[in-house]
N, C-alpha and C positions, 0 to 999 in steps of 0.2 A: 668036597664040599657038592652036594647036591643042589639043583635049582629049588627045591622047597628050602634047603636050609638057608640059601643065600637071600630067598622071599623074606624070611622070619628074621633074619639079622640083620644090623647096620650095614649101611653102605661103605665102600671105602673109595678113595680117591681113584680116578680111572674107571671107576665102574659105568657102563652105559645105564642111563636111564630114561625115563620119560618123566616129564616136570609138566605138574597143572599150574598154569599161570592166573587162573580166573581170581580175579578180585586182588591180586598183589599188586603192590604200591610201592616206590614208584617200579613202573616198567616202562621199558624205552623200546619201541619197536620202528624199524627203518627197512622199508623196500622189503618185505619179507615173501619168500616163495618156500611154503614148507608141504611135505607131502601130506596129503589128503587123507584123514582118518574118519572115522564115524563119531570121534569125540575131538572137535577141533579145539580145545584148551588143552590138551596134552601134547609136548613136542618133545622130539629128541633131544637128549642133553647128555653131557658127562659130568660125574663128580669133579669137582677140582679141589675142593679142600674139606674135610670134615671139621666142623666146628661145634662147640662146647652146646648142651642141650638140643640134642637130637638135629640140629641146624645143620644145612650142608651148602656150599659154595658150588654153584653149577653153571656149566657153560652150554647155552642152548644153541643147538645145531642145525638152523633154518639151511634150507638148499642156497638161497642168494638172500643175503642182507643182514641184519642183526635183530636180537632180541636181548636186552639186557634185564637181568632180573636181581634183586636183592636175595641174601640169603634166604633159602626155604627149609622149612619143616621138614621131617621124613614122611610126614602124613601126605605130601604132595607130591612124592615120587613113588615109580613104580619100576620095578626089572625091565629092562628091553630084550 
């Protein structure tokens, strides 16, 4: 599978992604240090579980602290 195929298709458990948390609710953020990027709303994450309706449970991976987010739609994810 090529990188282009992965971008077009659905994600799977364990896939490294970036998640956009802009406007998500509820979001819990505690003492977070993340790598600086040009778009601060995208954070490194990993797919934990594939849910119905193009929804995904993700584990956000800040360098320090924690970011907890509800399940997200595929449109909020991009390959890392």
